[in-house]
LODRENMI-691122 format. One record per residue (C-alpha): x, y, z. Coordinates in steps of 0.05 Angstrom, whole numbers, plus 32768, in hexadecimal, padded with zeros to 4 digits. Layout:
XYZ
...
This chain:
79FA7B328046
7A0E7B738068
79EA7BB5806B
7A087BFA8066
79F07C42805D
79F97C65801B
79DC7C727FD6
79E37C537F92
79ED7C8D7F62
7A1C7C6F7F2F
7A0B7C717EE5
79DE7C3B7EC9
7A027C0C7E99
79DC7BEF7E5E
7A167BD07E37
7A157B867E25
7A5D7B7F7E3E
7A7A7BAD7E73
7ABF7BAC7E94
7AC37BB47EDF
7AF97BE07EFD
7B2F7BAA7EF9
7B267BA57EAD
7B2A7B5A7EB6
7AE37B4A7ECD
7AAA7B567E9D
7A5F7B5A7EAA
7A2F7B437E74
79EE7B4A7E9B
79CF7B3C7EDF
79907B117EE2
795E7B057F1A
795A7AB97F25
792B7A9C7F59
79257A567F3E
79497A387F7B
79517A747FA9
794C7ABF7F9F
798E7AD77F82
79AE7B037F4D
79D47ADB7F19
7A047B087EF2
7A227AEB7EB3
7A6A7B017EB0
7AAD7AF27E8F
7AE87AE87EBD
7B327AD27EBA
7B287A907EDD
7B6C7A8D7EFE
7B667AD47F19
7B1F7AD37F34
7B1A7B017F6F
7AE57B137FA2
7AAB7B3A7F86
7A737B5A7FAE
7A2E7B6C7F97
7A127BAD7FB0
79C77BB87FB0
79A07BF77FBF
79577BF27FD0
792A7C207FA7
79197C477FE6
79457C5A8021
79907C5F8028
79A27C178037
79D77BF3800E
79D87BA78012
7A1B7B848005
7A1E7B3C7FF0
7A5D7B147FDF
7A577AF37F9B
7A607AA97F93
7A887AA47F52
7A767A667F2A
7AA57A617EEE
7A877A367EB7
7AAE79F77EAB
7AB279FE7E5F
7AEA7A2F7E4F
7B0D7A027E1B
7B517A177E35
7B497A637E31
7B5F7A8E7E6C
7B1B7AB27E6E
7AD97A8F7E79
7A907A9C7E88
7A7D7AA17ED2
7A3D7AAB7EF8
7A447ADE7F30
7A0F7AC77F62
79F87AF77F97
79C07AF17FC9
79947B2F7FC6
79737B557FFF
79367B34801D
79117B75802C
79117B957FE6
79187B857F9C
79527BAF7F84
79507BC67F3C
799C7BCC7F34
79DC7BAB7F4C
7A237BC77F51
7A647BA17F5A
7AA17BAF7F86
7ADF7B8B7F9D
7AD57B9B7FE6
7A997B948015
7A937BDF8020
7A547C08801B
7A6B7C3F7FED
7A437C337FAE
7A3D7C7C7F9C
7A667C7A7F5D
7A627C307F4A
7A3F7C237F08
79FB7C027F0F
79E27BC77EE5
79977BBC7EDD
797F7B797EF6
795A7B547EBF
79217B217EC4
79037B437F01
78C27B497EDB
78A97B0A7EB9
78847B107E77
78417AEC7E74
78477AE27E28
787D7AB47E0F
788F7AAA7DC6
78987A627DB3
78DE7A627D96
791B7A907D9B
795C7A807D77
799C7A987D98
79D37AA27D65
7A1D7A9D7D79
7A447ADE7D70
7A467AFB7D2A
7A8D7B127D1B
7AC27B1A7CE6
7A9A7B4C7CBA
7A697B137CAE
7A4E7B157C66
7A2E7AD17C58
79EF7AF57C43
79C97ABF7C1D
79D37A887C52
79C07AB97C89
797F7ACB7C66
79707A827C57
797D7A6E7CA0
79507AA67CB9
79187A937C8A
791F7A4A7C9C
791B7A5C7CE6
78DB7A827CD8
78BE7A487CB0
78CE7A1B7CEA
78AD7A497D1D
78DE7A7C7D39
78C37ABE7D53
79057ADD7D6A
794E7AD77D55
79817AF67D84
79C47B067D64
7A017B1A7D8C
7A237B477D59
7A6D7B577D5C
7A767B6A7D12
7A587B5F7CCE
7A5B7B7D7C88
7A337BBB7C74
7A077B8F7C48
79F97B617C84
79E57B9F7CAC
79AF7BAD7C79
79967B657C7E
79947B6A7CCA
796C7BAB7CC5
79377B887C9B
792F7B527CD0
79307B837D0A
78FB7BAD7CE8
78CD7B707CE2
78D97B607D2B
78FC7B1D7D21
79447B307D32
795D7B4D7D74
79A57B667D72
79D17B637DB0
7A117B8B7DA4
7A4C7B5F7DB6
7A8C7B8A7DB9
7AB67B547DDA
7AF27B667DAF
7AF67BA97DD3
7B077B847E13
7B277B417E04
7B537B207DD0
7B237AEF7DAF
7B2F7AAF7D8A
7B077A987D4D
7B107A517D66
7AE77A327D9E
7B267A127DBD
7B657A337DD5
7B9A7A2F7D9E
7BBB7A737D99
7BE37A927DD1
7BCB7AD77DE1
7B817AC97DD5
7B577ACE7E13
7B127AB37E02
7AF67A847DCE
7ACA7A917D92
7ABB7ADA7DA3
7A9E7AC97DE7
7A6B7A997DCB
7A5B7A777E0D
7A4F7AB97E31
7A1F7ACE7DF9
79F97A8C7DFB
79F17A8F7E46
79D97AD77E43
79A87AC47E0D
798A7A8D7E38
797D7ABD7E72
79687AF67E44
79317ACA7E28
79227AA17E66
78DE7AC17E70
78D27AD77E28
78D57A957E02
78BA7A4F7E0D
78F67A307DEA
793B7A4B7DD7
79667A2E7DA0
79B27A357DA6
79D57A307D63
7A007A537D2F
79E27A787CF4
79FB7A427CC4
79D37A0D7CEB
798A79FB7CE8
796879C97D17
794279A47CE1
790879747CF0
790579367CC5
78BA792B7CC6
789A79637CEE
788979A17CC6
78A479D07CFB
78C479D67D40
788279DF7D64
7865799C7D4F
78A879797D5A
78B179967DA0
786979857DB2
7876793D7DA1
78BA793B7DC5
789E795E7E02
786279307E05
789078F37E04
78C179117E37
789E79477E60
78D7794B7E93
790C795D7E5F
792179A57E56
795E799E7E29
7959797E7DE4
799A796E7DBE
799C79687D72
79D679477D50
79FD79737D1F
7A0A795B7CD8
7A3779807CA7
7A1D798E7C61
7A5D79A57C3F
7A5479E77C1A
7A8979D17BE8
7A5E79997BCA
7A2379AE7B9F
79E579857B8F
79BB79B47B65
79BF79F27B3A
79B97A347B5E
79837A687B59
799A7A997B23
797B7AD67B45
79A67AC97B82
79E87AC97B5C
79F77B117B73
79EA7B017BBC
7A297AF17BE5
7A287AB07C0B
7A157A677C0A
79D57A4C7BEC
79C27A147C1C
798F79F67BEA
79CB79DF7BC1
79E879B77BFA
79C079787C0D
79FA79467C12
7A11793A7C58
7A51791C7C72
7A4D78D77C93
7A5E78CF7CDC
7AA878CB7CEC
7AC278917D14
7AD078A27D5D
7AB778EA7D53
7A7879007D77
7A4D792E7D4D
7A4479717D71
79FD79817D86
79D479C07D88
799979CC7DB6
795279E07DC1
794879EF7E0B
79137A057E3B
793B7A417E55
791A7A3E7E9A
793B79FA7EA5
79827A107E92
79B47A2B7EC4
79F47A2C7E9B
79FF7A197E53
7A3A7A097E26
7A387A057DDB
7A2579BD7DCF
7A0579AB7E12
79ED79CB7E52
7A1B79CC7E8E
79E679D37EC4
799B79C97EBD
795D79B47EE2
794E796F7EC6
796C79457E90
7981794E7E47
796779247E0D
798F790F7DD0
795B79167D9A
795F78DD7D67
797978EE7D22
793978D67D02
7912790C7D27
794079467D16
7988795A7D0A
79B0799A7D0C
79BB79AA7CC2
7A0079CC7CBF
7A1479E87C7B
7A5D79FA7C81
7AA379E97C69
7AAD799D7C6B
7AC979787CA7
7ADE79407C76
7AF779667C39
7B19792A7C19
7ADB78FE7C1B
7AC578E87BD5
7A8079017BC1
7A6378BB7BBD
7A6E78B37C08
7A4278EF7C19
79FA78E07C2C
79C179017C06
799079227C36
795C794E7C15
7933795E7C54
794179A87C49
792179A67C04
78DC799C7C24
78DE79E77C30
78F879F87BEA
78C07A217BCD
78AF7A467C0D
78F87A557C1B
79077A6F7BD5
78CA7A9C7BD7
78DB7AB87C1B
79247AC57C0A
790F7AEA7BCB
78E07B167BF4
791B7B2A7C21
79497B377BE7
79167B647BC6
791D7B937C02
79677B9B7BF1
796F7BC57BB1
79BA7BB47BAF
79A97B6A7BA3
79807B507B69
79547B1B7B8A
79187B0C7B5E
């Protein structure tokens, strides 16, 4: 840590993704993190083969001292072959003040006058935590699966969610109206996610197309940001896609399930739930006629799940105590305080209604699992209430 004279007068940046001056290093957000020692952890996106020195510049709220700290750049190990990956830029902060902003430079100089400033989050800890926040992977591709989105949202609410954070790259105009309904009621928080303005993104999670730079619209960066964004706002955070529901088998909701799991394993902070595909191409019941005009999948028609595949591990989704997570990937955490628990399938699964993984499997080999139907009447009523707020759709 060096000290220099000067002032921090650069503009304050509030974007969810910001390019630094090299246009190759991107800042998502800096977070105060004192769980081990007092430092600023900035979630960023970097080209892992071209990582260069980065320096954090801090100005104290009073006086004209600038503190310069060289960042330790910790690139997350899960890049899945892409040239860009998530990195934590770790900087020690001054001991004699609590700076509100941080700037970044390539050299350890003290001229921060024109460098943009990023507000340091999590400096103030909220005393009131909600129980459950769901972090949704980036929404992209003019997303328009309206019915399944509403059903997932209402299932989350039935199971105990208070906040759903959506990293939105693009969606249809009709989907915008649905999001407005959930924002107005206070359930949904939108984080704009303009990653396509900076990088060539892939719709796959693994590198398969030359020229793409980062996987699945920067999903891992979004999930890590969501962990830190909600670290002191939520008791638990769920990390899943909008077509997935962590579905208890016997407990009525997440709260009672997590109380039991936590009582049995008080030291655990990461709970992994095995994913099972319920193919949206195989129907088990008639639809709801009043929903016929609503675009999207009706999950209540899909209660047959695919059997396990030999030598294939079912991907898992997570409920975590965010204060115990340091870095996360999609299906597991990369660094955490404490251990992870594979939750048995008879306690809960991740219900995943999507295109089949085994499209040629005869219907008689699918497994009937009607756990979702326990919520039938409540879910239908709630979905209808949402649709009634949308004059363009005839939900009754």
